[in-house]
N, C-alpha and C positions, 0 to 999 in steps of 0.2 A: 740316342741323346742328340737332338738338334745341336748342331755346332755353336749356335748364340748361347744355348743353356749350358754347354758344356765350357766354354770360354768364360761365363759367368761364375759358376763352379769354381772352375780353377782360379780366377780372379781373388775369388772370395779366400780360397784357401790359401794364397800368396800372404794375402793380408793378416791372415790368422797367425801364418809362419813369421811373418816379421814381428808382429806385436808379440808375440811368445818370446823372440829373440831380445825384443827391447826390454822386456819386462825381466827376463834372466838376467842380462846386462845390468838394469838398476838393482837387481836382489844383489848380484856380485858386488855392485859399487858400494851399496850399504853395508853388506856385512864383512866384505874383505877390505875394500880400498880404504874406506872412511879409517878403519884400524889403523891401516899402513899411515895413512896423513896424522891420526891422532898421535900415533908412536912418535912421529919426528916432532910434533908440536909438545908432548911430554918432555922428550928430550931436551929439548930448547927450554922449555918453562924452568924444568928442574936445574938443569946446567945454571942459567941466570940465577935461581933462587938459592943454590949452594953457594955460588960465588960471591952474592951479597951477604951471606951469612958470614962466609970467612974473611970477609970485608968489615964487620962488624956492623953490618946495615940489616934493620930488621922491619919488613913492610908492614908489621902490623904496630910497629913503635913510632908516635909522633918523634922526629928530631927534636933535638933539644932548641926551645925558643920558637918552634912552631907555631904560628896563630891558628892553624886548622889540623883535622885528622885525629885520629883517636888517642887517648891519653895513652903515658907509658903504665907498664904493668906495676903493679902493687908489690909490698914487700915479699920477698922470696921469688920474685919473678913472675908471679902469678897474675893474669889480667883482674883487673877491678870487678867486682861483679857485676853482672848486667853489660858490662862494656862491648860494644859493637866496632865493627870497622866499617861503617858505612862510607866512610871519607877515602878509603882505598879505591883506586880506579878500577873499574869492570875487568876482568880478565887477567890481574895481577895474580901471580903465584903466591900465596900466601903462607902454606904449610904442606906437609907431605903426610898422607894418610897410609898406615901399613895393616894389614889384615893377615895375621900368620895362619888361619884357616884357607885363606886362598894361597899359601905358599909363601917361604920365608924370603922371598924375592919379589914379592907383591908390592908394588909401591905405586902411589898416584900423587901428581902434585894437584894440591887443591888450588882453584881459582877464587877470586872472589866474583860473586853473583850467579844466578841460576837459570839467566836468560839463554836462548838457543845458540848464541854465538859463544856463551862461556862454557855451556855443558858439551860442547862440540870440542872444547880443548880438555876439558878434564873433569871430575868432581868438581861441583860449585857450592861455595857457602852461601847459604841463606844471608843477606846483608842484614837483615833486621834481628838475627839471634847473635848471641854472645862470642866472645873469643875462645879457643880452645881452653879448658881448665878453668873457665869462670863460673860463676854459679848461674843457673838457669839452663837453658837447652842448646846447646850449638848443633844447628842442623845443615845437612850436607846433602845434597842431590847428586845423583850419577845415573847416567843412561844405563839400560840392562843389556841392551843389543845393539850395535854398531858404534859407531865414534869412539872406540877404544873400550867398549861393554866393560867400564870399571864396576859395575855393581851387577855383573851377569850371574855370579854366584851368590849373591845376597841371600837367597833361600837356604843356603848352606850353613849359614851361621847359626850355631847353638849357644844355648843359656851358658854363660860363664866363658865364651871365646873372646879375644883380646880385639879390640879396636885401637890403634897405636895413633896419635898424633904427634908429628914432629914439628917443633916449631925450633927459631935460632938458638934457644938456650936450654930447652927442657922438652922430655918425652911425656905425653899425656897418655896414660893407660885406662882405655873405659873397658867395662866387662858387660857382656849381653845380659839383659835382664832375664830372670828366671832361675829354676833350680838346676844346677849343672848336673846332678846327681841323677835325677829323675828323666831330665829333658824337657820340662814342661815350661812353658814361655810365661804362666799366669802365675806359678807357684812362688810364694815368699818374695812378691815384687813390692816395691814402695809405692803406696798409693792407688795400688792395683793396676799398675802401668805394666802392660805386658812386654815381653821382650821383642816380639814380633808380633805384627797385625796387620789386615787388609783393609783397606778403606777406599772410599772413592776419590777419583780424582780432584775432587772439589773440597775435599775435607781438610782444612786447615789445622784443626784443632791440635794434631799431632806433633805441629811446630811450635804449640805455645811453650812458654818457660817452664810451666809444668805439664808435658804431654796429656793431651786429653782433659784435662781441668782448666777450663778458661777463667780468666781472673785470679786463679790462686797465685799466692806470693812465691817463687820459688827459692828454696832453702840447699837443693841438691845442685850437684855438676853434672848434668846429662848430655849425653849426644843422641842424635837422631839421625838415621840414615834413612834416605828415601828413594826410590826407583819405582819404574812402570813395572805395571803387574795385571794379568801373565805376560810372559814373553810375547813380542810383535803386536802388544796391545797397548793402549794408552788409558785404558777404561777406569784403572784402577791403580793404586800404589801399594808396593811392599814397603812396610815401616819397620826399622829395626831400632830399639831403644837400648840404649847402656848407659852405665853409670861410673862414674871416675873413681878409680881404685886406687887407694892409698894417696900419697903425694907425688907432686911432678917429680921426674928422675932427670937429674942433669944430664944435657947433653955431653957436655965435658967427660963425663965418667962412661963414655960409650954406651955400646946397646943396652937398652932396659931388659929386664929379666923375661919379657913376654916376646921378645924378639930372639932369644937365646936360643939355640938348638937343644931339644931335649937330650938328657944324659950327659 
């Protein structure tokens, strides 16, 4: 092989090796280092939110006499039907989500907004959806892979599984729709809303006040979790729908039944 050709081949080989190393470094950054950064951010957000709560400050409630911001909760501490937290600054920690199926230690602080900056910090609350516990469909998005991967295991949720939202004064326990006895996500569901579905990334009807029923007036208190599907792709969305079970549980009474160890 002529020296010129050999030199060219060697140069191409070195370039390919360099590109391979760069790709591996990028994958490592996305899959590991962003999780490390997110853990620090989540710790900061959770610490700040719990400090606010301990001082009697609730980011979801308008201070007395404030001319702007969301209205205060209605009787019994529940948010007024259809109320949103649109005026809360984007990126603000507003509540904590706990999913026992992911482990009793699983907890993520939910931030206001679903833009890239917000989802890099944690699960994000769609600003046009209501507050936890309100009539309608409180919607929360989260990354499947990287940036803390808060919804990595969303596909492991089963009918009847608990999704618990912690606010300053109350715990709200939602249950994934479907038949817990058979594992069917479509059996015995209100208005035919499935407990889990895969939709196009452009399908926004899953976020409607009554999921998949545009224009229908809501009467139920629902939750919808959204994440990318399949893993490492943004072509579709995995959607999990839940319904509020029972009444809000006072936070002052300790952990709600859904978060207590079995037995």
